[in-house]
PDB file of N, CA, C and O in Angstrom:
ATOM      1  N   MET A   1     111.408 194.752  43.607  1.00  0.00           N
ATOM      2  CA  MET A   1     112.427 194.332  44.115  1.00  0.00           C
ATOM      3  C   MET A   1     113.748 195.372  44.073  1.00  0.00           C
ATOM      4  O   MET A   1     114.227 195.532  42.950  1.00  0.00           O
ATOM      5  N   ASP A   2     114.401 196.117  45.216  1.00  0.00           N
ATOM      6  CA  ASP A   2     115.696 196.396  44.979  1.00  0.00           C
ATOM      7  C   ASP A   2     116.902 195.578  44.393  1.00  0.00           C
ATOM      8  O   ASP A   2     117.034 194.435  43.954  1.00  0.00           O
ATOM      9  N   ARG A   3     117.870 196.854  44.609  1.00  0.00           N
ATOM     10  CA  ARG A   3     118.701 195.752  43.782  1.00  0.00           C
ATOM     11  C   ARG A   3     119.708 195.152  44.545  1.00  0.00           C
ATOM     12  O   ARG A   3     120.258 194.199  43.993  1.00  0.00           O
ATOM     13  N   MET A   4     120.108 195.459  45.691  1.00  0.00           N
ATOM     14  CA  MET A   4     120.654 194.700  47.243  1.00  0.00           C
ATOM     15  C   MET A   4     119.316 193.539  47.555  1.00  0.00           C
ATOM     16  O   MET A   4     119.644 192.388  47.268  1.00  0.00           O
ATOM     17  N   ASN A   5     118.585 193.614  47.831  1.00  0.00           N
ATOM     18  CA  ASN A   5     117.476 192.385  47.154  1.00  0.00           C
ATOM     19  C   ASN A   5     117.598 191.069  46.431  1.00  0.00           C
ATOM     20  O   ASN A   5     117.526 189.920  46.867  1.00  0.00           O
ATOM     21  N   VAL A   6     117.795 191.517  45.246  1.00  0.00           N
ATOM     22  CA  VAL A   6     117.960 190.936  44.198  1.00  0.00           C
ATOM     23  C   VAL A   6     119.467 190.370  44.139  1.00  0.00           C
ATOM     24  O   VAL A   6     119.755 189.250  43.718  1.00  0.00           O
ATOM     25  N   SER A   7     120.538 191.484  44.710  1.00  0.00           N
ATOM     26  CA  SER A   7     121.996 190.708  45.064  1.00  0.00           C
ATOM     27  C   SER A   7     121.529 189.491  45.719  1.00  0.00           C
ATOM     28  O   SER A   7     121.366 188.462  45.064  1.00  0.00           O
ATOM     29  N   ARG A   8     121.245 189.563  47.300  1.00  0.00           N
ATOM     30  CA  ARG A   8     120.880 188.677  48.024  1.00  0.00           C
ATOM     31  C   ARG A   8     120.505 187.078  47.636  1.00  0.00           C
ATOM     32  O   ARG A   8     121.126 186.015  47.664  1.00  0.00           O
ATOM     33  N   SER A   9     119.209 187.479  47.278  1.00  0.00           N
ATOM     34  CA  SER A   9     118.579 186.312  46.387  1.00  0.00           C
ATOM     35  C   SER A   9     119.864 185.371  45.767  1.00  0.00           C
ATOM     36  O   SER A   9     120.221 184.234  46.074  1.00  0.00           O
ATOM     37  N   LEU A  10     120.437 186.391  44.704  1.00  0.00           N
ATOM     38  CA  LEU A  10     121.157 185.820  43.997  1.00  0.00           C
ATOM     39  C   LEU A  10     122.333 184.588  44.785  1.00  0.00           C
ATOM     40  O   LEU A  10     122.439 183.365  44.695  1.00  0.00           O
ATOM     41  N   HIS A  11     122.951 185.471  45.419  1.00  0.00           N
ATOM     42  CA  HIS A  11     124.008 184.760  46.126  1.00  0.00           C
ATOM     43  C   HIS A  11     123.575 183.707  46.744  1.00  0.00           C
ATOM     44  O   HIS A  11     124.276 182.696  46.694  1.00  0.00           O
ATOM     45  N   SER A  12     122.591 183.688  47.317  1.00  0.00           N
ATOM     46  CA  SER A  12     121.990 182.354  47.834  1.00  0.00           C
ATOM     47  C   SER A  12     121.470 181.796  47.274  1.00  0.00           C
ATOM     48  O   SER A  12     121.154 180.757  47.852  1.00  0.00           O
ATOM     49  N   LEU A  13     120.976 181.904  45.901  1.00  0.00           N
ATOM     50  CA  LEU A  13     120.602 180.633  44.587  1.00  0.00           C
ATOM     51  C   LEU A  13     122.159 179.983  44.577  1.00  0.00           C
ATOM     52  O   LEU A  13     122.252 178.774  44.789  1.00  0.00           O
ATOM     53  N   GLU A  14     123.021 180.537  44.405  1.00  0.00           N
ATOM     54  CA  GLU A  14     124.381 180.571  43.644  1.00  0.00           C
ATOM     55  C   GLU A  14     124.964 179.353  45.271  1.00  0.00           C
ATOM     56  O   GLU A  14     125.622 178.314  45.214  1.00  0.00           O
ATOM     57  N   LYS A  15     124.468 179.957  46.339  1.00  0.00           N
ATOM     58  CA  LYS A  15     125.332 178.915  47.392  1.00  0.00           C
ATOM     59  C   LYS A  15     124.284 177.527  47.511  1.00  0.00           C
ATOM     60  O   LYS A  15     124.489 176.356  47.830  1.00  0.00           O
ATOM     61  N   LYS A  16     123.182 178.222  47.122  1.00  0.00           N
ATOM     62  CA  LYS A  16     122.421 176.540  47.137  1.00  0.00           C
ATOM     63  C   LYS A  16     122.530 175.450  45.879  1.00  0.00           C
ATOM     64  O   LYS A  16     121.823 174.480  45.603  1.00  0.00           O
ATOM     65  N   ASN A  17     124.106 176.202  45.010  1.00  0.00           N
ATOM     66  CA  ASN A  17     124.321 175.322  43.284  1.00  0.00           C
ATOM     67  C   ASN A  17     123.186 175.225  42.495  1.00  0.00           C
ATOM     68  O   ASN A  17     123.043 174.275  41.727  1.00  0.00           O
ATOM     69  N   PHE A  18     121.750 176.770  42.683  1.00  0.00           N
ATOM     70  CA  PHE A  18     120.496 176.468  41.715  1.00  0.00           C
ATOM     71  C   PHE A  18     120.968 177.565  40.792  1.00  0.00           C
ATOM     72  O   PHE A  18     120.395 177.458  39.707  1.00  0.00           O
ATOM     73  N   VAL A  19     121.923 178.724  40.840  1.00  0.00           N
ATOM     74  CA  VAL A  19     122.612 179.107  39.732  1.00  0.00           C
ATOM     75  C   VAL A  19     123.813 179.449  39.758  1.00  0.00           C
ATOM     76  O   VAL A  19     124.456 179.431  40.808  1.00  0.00           O
ATOM     77  N   ILE A  20     124.449 179.914  38.315  1.00  0.00           N
ATOM     78  CA  ILE A  20     125.838 179.889  38.243  1.00  0.00           C
ATOM     79  C   ILE A  20     126.117 181.544  37.717  1.00  0.00           C
ATOM     80  O   ILE A  20     125.406 182.044  36.846  1.00  0.00           O
ATOM     81  N   ARG A  21     127.265 182.311  38.386  1.00  0.00           N
ATOM     82  CA  ARG A  21     127.373 183.495  37.581  1.00  0.00           C
ATOM     83  C   ARG A  21     128.480 183.621  36.540  1.00  0.00           C
ATOM     84  O   ARG A  21     129.639 183.307  36.811  1.00  0.00           O
ATOM     85  N   GLN A  22     128.110 184.085  35.345  1.00  0.00           N
ATOM     86  CA  GLN A  22     129.123 184.143  34.411  1.00  0.00           C
ATOM     87  C   GLN A  22     129.134 185.581  34.463  1.00  0.00           C
ATOM     88  O   GLN A  22     128.321 186.337  34.995  1.00  0.00           O
ATOM     89  N   THR A  23     130.743 185.969  33.488  1.00  0.00           N
ATOM     90  CA  THR A  23     130.851 187.584  33.068  1.00  0.00           C
ATOM     91  C   THR A  23     130.823 187.696  32.112  1.00  0.00           C
ATOM     92  O   THR A  23     131.526 187.013  31.368  1.00  0.00           O
ATOM     93  N   ASP A  24     129.740 188.891  31.551  1.00  0.00           N
ATOM     94  CA  ASP A  24     129.581 189.207  30.158  1.00  0.00           C
ATOM     95  C   ASP A  24     130.865 188.970  29.153  1.00  0.00           C
ATOM     96  O   ASP A  24     131.875 189.090  29.846  1.00  0.00           O
ATOM     97  N   GLU A  25     131.111 188.768  28.200  1.00  0.00           N
ATOM     98  CA  GLU A  25     132.293 189.163  27.451  1.00  0.00           C
ATOM     99  C   GLU A  25     132.028 189.964  26.615  1.00  0.00           C
ATOM    100  O   GLU A  25     132.692 189.799  25.591  1.00  0.00           O
ATOM    101  N   LEU A  26     130.928 191.266  26.570  1.00  0.00           N
ATOM    102  CA  LEU A  26     130.723 192.071  26.069  1.00  0.00           C
ATOM    103  C   LEU A  26     131.227 193.422  26.775  1.00  0.00           C
ATOM    104  O   LEU A  26     131.854 194.358  26.280  1.00  0.00           O
ATOM    105  N   ASP A  27     130.636 193.188  28.428  1.00  0.00           N
ATOM    106  CA  ASP A  27     130.713 193.779  29.356  1.00  0.00           C
ATOM    107  C   ASP A  27     131.230 193.311  30.714  1.00  0.00           C
ATOM    108  O   ASP A  27     130.599 192.774  31.624  1.00  0.00           O
ATOM    109  N   ALA A  28     132.689 193.678  30.635  1.00  0.00           N
ATOM    110  CA  ALA A  28     132.886 192.731  32.166  1.00  0.00           C
ATOM    111  C   ALA A  28     132.580 193.360  33.814  1.00  0.00           C
ATOM    112  O   ALA A  28     132.913 192.851  34.884  1.00  0.00           O
ATOM    113  N   LYS A  29     132.009 194.336  33.620  1.00  0.00           N
ATOM    114  CA  LYS A  29     131.486 194.655  34.827  1.00  0.00           C
ATOM    115  C   LYS A  29     130.140 194.198  34.794  1.00  0.00           C
ATOM    116  O   LYS A  29     129.527 194.333  35.853  1.00  0.00           O
ATOM    117  N   ARG A  30     129.328 193.521  33.519  1.00  0.00           N
ATOM    118  CA  ARG A  30     127.999 193.066  33.766  1.00  0.00           C
ATOM    119  C   ARG A  30     128.236 191.210  33.815  1.00  0.00           C
ATOM    120  O   ARG A  30     128.977 190.465  33.174  1.00  0.00           O
ATOM    121  N   SER A  31     127.072 190.933  35.049  1.00  0.00           N
ATOM    122  CA  SER A  31     126.981 189.127  35.317  1.00  0.00           C
ATOM    123  C   SER A  31     125.974 188.701  34.711  1.00  0.00           C
ATOM    124  O   SER A  31     125.007 189.452  34.582  1.00  0.00           O
ATOM    125  N   LEU A  32     125.945 187.076  34.062  1.00  0.00           N
ATOM    126  CA  LEU A  32     125.260 187.133  33.705  1.00  0.00           C
ATOM    127  C   LEU A  32     124.873 185.729  34.745  1.00  0.00           C
ATOM    128  O   LEU A  32     125.808 185.218  35.362  1.00  0.00           O
ATOM    129  N   TRP A  33     123.759 185.271  34.864  1.00  0.00           N
ATOM    130  CA  TRP A  33     123.066 184.095  35.786  1.00  0.00           C
ATOM    131  C   TRP A  33     122.524 183.124  35.037  1.00  0.00           C
ATOM    132  O   TRP A  33     122.231 183.655  33.966  1.00  0.00           O
ATOM    133  N   LYS A  34     122.250 182.058  35.020  1.00  0.00           N
ATOM    134  CA  LYS A  34     122.025 181.249  34.392  1.00  0.00           C
ATOM    135  C   LYS A  34     121.721 179.798  35.481  1.00  0.00           C
ATOM    136  O   LYS A  34     122.532 179.493  36.356  1.00  0.00           O
ATOM    137  N   LEU A  35     120.408 178.999  35.233  1.00  0.00           N
ATOM    138  CA  LEU A  35     120.245 178.383  35.980  1.00  0.00           C
ATOM    139  C   LEU A  35     121.133 176.843  36.112  1.00  0.00           C
ATOM    140  O   LEU A  35     121.529 176.460  35.012  1.00  0.00           O
ATOM    141  N   THR A  36     121.361 176.267  36.844  1.00  0.00           N
ATOM    142  CA  THR A  36     122.038 175.026  36.613  1.00  0.00           C
ATOM    143  C   THR A  36     121.213 173.662  36.779  1.00  0.00           C
ATOM    144  O   THR A  36     120.024 173.744  37.086  1.00  0.00           O
ATOM    145  N   PRO A  37     121.784 172.464  36.593  1.00  0.00           N
ATOM    146  CA  PRO A  37     120.543 171.586  36.419  1.00  0.00           C
ATOM    147  C   PRO A  37     119.488 171.583  37.426  1.00  0.00           C
ATOM    148  O   PRO A  37     118.295 171.424  37.168  1.00  0.00           O
ATOM    149  N   ALA A  38     120.238 171.861  39.174  1.00  0.00           N
ATOM    150  CA  ALA A  38     119.207 171.694  40.119  1.00  0.00           C
ATOM    151  C   ALA A  38     118.301 172.657  40.036  1.00  0.00           C
ATOM    152  O   ALA A  38     117.107 172.409  40.202  1.00  0.00           O
ATOM    153  N   GLY A  39     118.794 173.984  39.746  1.00  0.00           N
ATOM    154  CA  GLY A  39     117.734 174.808  39.742  1.00  0.00           C
ATOM    155  C   GLY A  39     117.107 174.544  38.467  1.00  0.00           C
ATOM    156  O   GLY A  39     116.044 175.093  38.758  1.00  0.00           O
ATOM    157  N   ARG A  40     116.906 174.105  37.185  1.00  0.00           N
ATOM    158  CA  ARG A  40     116.425 173.984  36.833  1.00  0.00           C
ATOM    159  C   ARG A  40     115.086 173.039  36.394  1.00  0.00           C
ATOM    160  O   ARG A  40     114.173 173.110  35.571  1.00  0.00           O
ATOM    161  N   GLU A  41     115.558 172.071  37.502  1.00  0.00           N
ATOM    162  CA  GLU A  41     114.897 170.846  38.292  1.00  0.00           C
ATOM    163  C   GLU A  41     113.715 171.373  39.160  1.00  0.00           C
ATOM    164  O   GLU A  41     112.608 170.835  39.196  1.00  0.00           O
ATOM    165  N   VAL A  42     114.216 172.916  40.122  1.00  0.00           N
ATOM    166  CA  VAL A  42     113.142 172.987  40.940  1.00  0.00           C
ATOM    167  C   VAL A  42     112.569 173.766  40.222  1.00  0.00           C
ATOM    168  O   VAL A  42     111.425 173.562  40.628  1.00  0.00           O
ATOM    169  N   TYR A  43     112.452 174.615  39.356  1.00  0.00           N
ATOM    170  CA  TYR A  43     111.882 175.511  38.695  1.00  0.00           C
ATOM    171  C   TYR A  43     110.704 175.168  38.170  1.00  0.00           C
ATOM    172  O   TYR A  43     109.597 175.700  38.243  1.00  0.00           O
ATOM    173  N   ASP A  44     111.267 173.768  37.382  1.00  0.00           N
ATOM    174  CA  ASP A  44     110.417 173.107  36.856  1.00  0.00           C
ATOM    175  C   ASP A  44     109.370 172.546  37.536  1.00  0.00           C
ATOM    176  O   ASP A  44     108.239 172.379  37.078  1.00  0.00           O
ATOM    177  N   ALA A  45     109.751 172.257  38.630  1.00  0.00           N
ATOM    178  CA  ALA A  45     108.794 171.643  39.942  1.00  0.00           C
ATOM    179  C   ALA A  45     107.932 172.326  40.523  1.00  0.00           C
ATOM    180  O   ALA A  45     106.905 171.876  41.030  1.00  0.00           O
ATOM    181  N   ILE A  46     108.389 173.844  40.492  1.00  0.00           N
ATOM    182  CA  ILE A  46     107.659 174.910  41.638  1.00  0.00           C
ATOM    183  C   ILE A  46     106.915 175.772  40.053  1.00  0.00           C
ATOM    184  O   ILE A  46     105.905 176.391  40.388  1.00  0.00           O
ATOM    185  N   PHE A  47     107.136 175.873  38.914  1.00  0.00           N
ATOM    186  CA  PHE A  47     106.443 176.925  38.054  1.00  0.00           C
ATOM    187  C   PHE A  47     104.944 176.466  37.576  1.00  0.00           C
ATOM    188  O   PHE A  47     103.941 177.165  37.428  1.00  0.00           O
ATOM    189  N   PRO A  48     105.056 175.604  37.459  1.00  0.00           N
ATOM    190  CA  PRO A  48     103.301 174.756  36.894  1.00  0.00           C
ATOM    191  C   PRO A  48     102.503 175.228  38.434  1.00  0.00           C
ATOM    192  O   PRO A  48     101.515 175.774  37.942  1.00  0.00           O
ATOM    193  N   GLU A  49     102.331 175.346  39.786  1.00  0.00           N
ATOM    194  CA  GLU A  49     102.032 175.490  40.586  1.00  0.00           C
ATOM    195  C   GLU A  49     101.849 176.805  41.247  1.00  0.00           C
ATOM    196  O   GLU A  49     100.972 177.120  42.052  1.00  0.00           O
ATOM    197  N   ALA A  50     102.770 177.481  40.800  1.00  0.00           N
ATOM    198  CA  ALA A  50     102.623 178.814  41.120  1.00  0.00           C
ATOM    199  C   ALA A  50     101.845 179.737  39.819  1.00  0.00           C
ATOM    200  O   ALA A  50     100.832 180.435  39.865  1.00  0.00           O
ATOM    201  N   TYR A  51     102.675 179.452  38.785  1.00  0.00           N
ATOM    202  CA  TYR A  51     102.000 179.880  37.743  1.00  0.00           C
ATOM    203  C   TYR A  51     100.213 179.476  38.037  1.00  0.00           C
ATOM    204  O   TYR A  51      99.614 180.551  38.069  1.00  0.00           O
ATOM    205  N   GLU A  52      99.677 178.832  38.154  1.00  0.00           N
ATOM    206  CA  GLU A  52      98.310 178.524  38.346  1.00  0.00           C
ATOM    207  C   GLU A  52      97.781 179.183  39.900  1.00  0.00           C
ATOM    208  O   GLU A  52      96.619 179.555  40.063  1.00  0.00           O
ATOM    209  N   ARG A  53      98.651 179.243  40.803  1.00  0.00           N
ATOM    210  CA  ARG A  53      98.283 180.330  41.799  1.00  0.00           C
ATOM    211  C   ARG A  53      98.109 181.751  41.564  1.00  0.00           C
ATOM    212  O   ARG A  53      97.057 182.296  41.900  1.00  0.00           O
ATOM    213  N   ASP A  54      98.951 182.329  41.075  1.00  0.00           N
ATOM    214  CA  ASP A  54      98.880 183.556  40.736  1.00  0.00           C
ATOM    215  C   ASP A  54      97.679 183.962  39.608  1.00  0.00           C
ATOM    216  O   ASP A  54      97.034 184.997  39.778  1.00  0.00           O
ATOM    217  N   ARG A  55      97.445 183.162  38.554  1.00  0.00           N
ATOM    218  CA  ARG A  55      96.498 182.969  38.092  1.00  0.00           C
ATOM    219  C   ARG A  55      94.672 182.496  38.464  1.00  0.00           C
ATOM    220  O   ARG A  55      93.639 182.598  37.803  1.00  0.00           O
ATOM    221  N   ARG A  56      94.834 182.220  39.179  1.00  0.00           N
ATOM    222  CA  ARG A  56      93.847 182.157  40.114  1.00  0.00           C
ATOM    223  C   ARG A  56      93.578 183.769  41.122  1.00  0.00           C
ATOM    224  O   ARG A  56      92.608 184.516  40.994  1.00  0.00           O
ATOM    225  N   MET A  57      94.531 183.922  41.907  1.00  0.00           N
ATOM    226  CA  MET A  57      94.494 185.027  42.530  1.00  0.00           C
ATOM    227  C   MET A  57      93.958 186.750  41.591  1.00  0.00           C
ATOM    228  O   MET A  57      93.172 187.664  41.838  1.00  0.00           O
ATOM    229  N   THR A  58      94.817 186.455  40.613  1.00  0.00           N
ATOM    230  CA  THR A  58      94.308 187.897  39.716  1.00  0.00           C
ATOM    231  C   THR A  58      92.943 187.966  39.200  1.00  0.00           C
ATOM    232  O   THR A  58      92.241 188.963  39.033  1.00  0.00           O
ATOM    233  N   ALA A  59      92.703 186.806  38.987  1.00  0.00           N
ATOM    234  CA  ALA A  59      90.926 186.122  37.983  1.00  0.00           C
ATOM    235  C   ALA A  59      90.259 187.040  39.152  1.00  0.00           C
ATOM    236  O   ALA A  59      89.070 187.352  39.090  1.00  0.00           O
ATOM    237  N   ALA A  60      91.240 187.518  40.395  1.00  0.00           N
ATOM    238  CA  ALA A  60      89.388 188.034  40.898  1.00  0.00           C
ATOM    239  C   ALA A  60      89.625 189.308  41.075  1.00  0.00           C
ATOM    240  O   ALA A  60      89.036 189.953  41.942  1.00  0.00           O
ATOM    241  N   PHE A  61      90.339 189.721  40.432  1.00  0.00           N
ATOM    242  CA  PHE A  61      90.241 191.456  39.994  1.00  0.00           C
ATOM    243  C   PHE A  61      89.932 191.533  38.545  1.00  0.00           C
ATOM    244  O   PHE A  61      90.157 190.633  37.735  1.00  0.00           O
ATOM    245  N   THR A  62      89.248 193.004  38.217  1.00  0.00           N
ATOM    246  CA  THR A  62      89.286 193.504  37.065  1.00  0.00           C
ATOM    247  C   THR A  62      90.987 194.272  36.689  1.00  0.00           C
ATOM    248  O   THR A  62      91.960 194.535  37.395  1.00  0.00           O
ATOM    249  N   GLU A  63      90.711 194.408  35.389  1.00  0.00           N
ATOM    250  CA  GLU A  63      91.744 194.884  35.061  1.00  0.00           C
ATOM    251  C   GLU A  63      92.142 196.143  35.436  1.00  0.00           C
ATOM    252  O   GLU A  63      93.306 196.504  35.267  1.00  0.00           O
ATOM    253  N   ARG A  64      91.430 196.746  35.852  1.00  0.00           N
ATOM    254  CA  ARG A  64      91.415 198.183  36.372  1.00  0.00           C
ATOM    255  C   ARG A  64      92.228 198.143  37.721  1.00  0.00           C
ATOM    256  O   ARG A  64      93.239 198.754  38.069  1.00  0.00           O
ATOM    257  N   GLU A  65      91.299 197.047  38.475  1.00  0.00           N
ATOM    258  CA  GLU A  65      91.945 196.558  39.864  1.00  0.00           C
ATOM    259  C   GLU A  65      93.408 196.248  40.127  1.00  0.00           C
ATOM    260  O   GLU A  65      94.058 196.395  41.163  1.00  0.00           O
ATOM    261  N   LEU A  66      93.709 195.861  39.134  1.00  0.00           N
ATOM    262  CA  LEU A  66      94.751 195.407  39.446  1.00  0.00           C
ATOM    263  C   LEU A  66      96.152 195.853  38.720  1.00  0.00           C
ATOM    264  O   LEU A  66      97.192 195.196  38.783  1.00  0.00           O
ATOM    265  N   ALA A  67      95.956 197.303  37.899  1.00  0.00           N
ATOM    266  CA  ALA A  67      96.532 198.410  37.898  1.00  0.00           C
ATOM    267  C   ALA A  67      96.835 199.021  39.107  1.00  0.00           C
ATOM    268  O   ALA A  67      97.839 199.442  39.681  1.00  0.00           O
ATOM    269  N   ASP A  68      95.160 198.896  39.388  1.00  0.00           N
ATOM    270  CA  ASP A  68      95.457 200.137  41.004  1.00  0.00           C
ATOM    271  C   ASP A  68      96.667 199.682  41.816  1.00  0.00           C
ATOM    272  O   ASP A  68      97.652 200.251  42.287  1.00  0.00           O
ATOM    273  N   LEU A  69      95.894 197.601  41.776  1.00  0.00           N
ATOM    274  CA  LEU A  69      96.768 197.251  42.753  1.00  0.00           C
ATOM    275  C   LEU A  69      98.482 197.195  42.754  1.00  0.00           C
ATOM    276  O   LEU A  69      99.156 197.298  43.779  1.00  0.00           O
ATOM    277  N   ASN A  70      99.016 197.014  41.418  1.00  0.00           N
ATOM    278  CA  ASN A  70      99.862 197.424  41.170  1.00  0.00           C
ATOM    279  C   ASN A  70     100.558 198.259  41.523  1.00  0.00           C
ATOM    280  O   ASN A  70     101.568 197.855  42.099  1.00  0.00           O
ATOM    281  N   ARG A  71     100.385 199.947  41.359  1.00  0.00           N
ATOM    282  CA  ARG A  71     100.318 201.137  41.720  1.00  0.00           C
ATOM    283  C   ARG A  71     100.666 201.015  43.157  1.00  0.00           C
ATOM    284  O   ARG A  71     101.733 201.249  43.723  1.00  0.00           O
ATOM    285  N   ALA A  72      99.362 200.537  43.690  1.00  0.00           N
ATOM    286  CA  ALA A  72      99.632 200.970  45.282  1.00  0.00           C
ATOM    287  C   ALA A  72     101.094 200.192  46.105  1.00  0.00           C
ATOM    288  O   ALA A  72     101.699 200.716  47.040  1.00  0.00           O
ATOM    289  N   LEU A  73     101.493 198.627  45.380  1.00  0.00           N
ATOM    290  CA  LEU A  73     102.477 197.932  45.776  1.00  0.00           C
ATOM    291  C   LEU A  73     103.875 198.570  45.402  1.00  0.00           C
ATOM    292  O   LEU A  73     104.951 198.338  45.954  1.00  0.00           O
ATOM    293  N   SER A  74     103.638 199.387  44.391  1.00  0.00           N
ATOM    294  CA  SER A  74     104.704 199.977  43.903  1.00  0.00           C
ATOM    295  C   SER A  74     105.420 201.150  44.643  1.00  0.00           C
ATOM    296  O   SER A  74     106.629 201.381  44.634  1.00  0.00           O
ATOM    297  N   LYS A  75     104.128 202.067  45.489  1.00  0.00           N
ATOM    298  CA  LYS A  75     104.248 202.512  46.050  1.00  0.00           C
ATOM    299  C   LYS A  75     104.974 202.519  47.568  1.00  0.00           C
ATOM    300  O   LYS A  75     106.006 202.975  48.061  1.00  0.00           O
ATOM    301  N   ALA A  76     103.926 201.816  47.964  1.00  0.00           N
ATOM    302  CA  ALA A  76     104.781 201.113  49.331  1.00  0.00           C
ATOM    303  C   ALA A  76     106.852 200.245  49.296  1.00  0.00           C
ATOM    304  O   ALA A  76     107.855 200.213  50.009  1.00  0.00           O
ATOM    305  N   MET A  77     106.310 199.679  47.813  1.00  0.00           N
ATOM    306  CA  MET A  77     108.163 199.230  47.659  1.00  0.00           C
ATOM    307  C   MET A  77     108.953 200.425  47.925  1.00  0.00           C
ATOM    308  O   MET A  77     109.790 200.629  48.805  1.00  0.00           O
ATOM    309  N   ASP A  78     108.536 201.147  47.023  1.00  0.00           N
ATOM    310  CA  ASP A  78     109.407 203.357  46.892  1.00  0.00           C
ATOM    311  C   ASP A  78     109.437 203.479  48.110  1.00  0.00           C
ATOM    312  O   ASP A  78     110.523 203.851  48.555  1.00  0.00           O
ATOM    313  N   ALA A  79     108.379 203.243  49.063  1.00  0.00           N
ATOM    314  CA  ALA A  79     108.583 203.991  50.124  1.00  0.00           C
ATOM    315  C   ALA A  79     110.042 203.098  51.218  1.00  0.00           C
ATOM    316  O   ALA A  79     110.759 203.709  52.011  1.00  0.00           O
ATOM    317  N   LEU A  80     110.098 202.065  51.018  1.00  0.00           N
ATOM    318  CA  LEU A  80     111.109 201.313  51.399  1.00  0.00           C
ATOM    319  C   LEU A  80     112.315 201.416  51.014  1.00  0.00           C
ATOM    320  O   LEU A  80     113.183 201.087  51.823  1.00  0.00           O
ATOM    321  N   ASP A  81     112.581 201.738  50.125  1.00  0.00           N
ATOM    322  CA  ASP A  81     114.156 202.191  49.216  1.00  0.00           C
ATOM    323  C   ASP A  81     114.744 203.738  50.570  1.00  0.00           C
ATOM    324  O   ASP A  81     115.784 204.366  50.374  1.00  0.00           O
TER     325      ASP A  81
END
C-alpha cells in the first residue's frame, strides 16, 4: 500500500469516527493513530473471520508459493507507483 492510499484510508476511518489522530509528543511531524471504541468494536467483530479466511486461503500454498506470490504482488504494486 502506498503512502497516499494509507493517508486516504486513515482519513476515511477518521471521518467515520473509527480512529483518532494524535501528534507524537517526541516528533511533532509525526502522527499517531488509535482506534476509537467504535473502531475497536468493528475490529473485534471482523478480525476473527478475516483471520480465518486468510488462514484458509494461504493454507492452499506452500511456503515457496506464498513467497513467489508475495514477490509477484509486490512487483505489480510497484508498477502502479
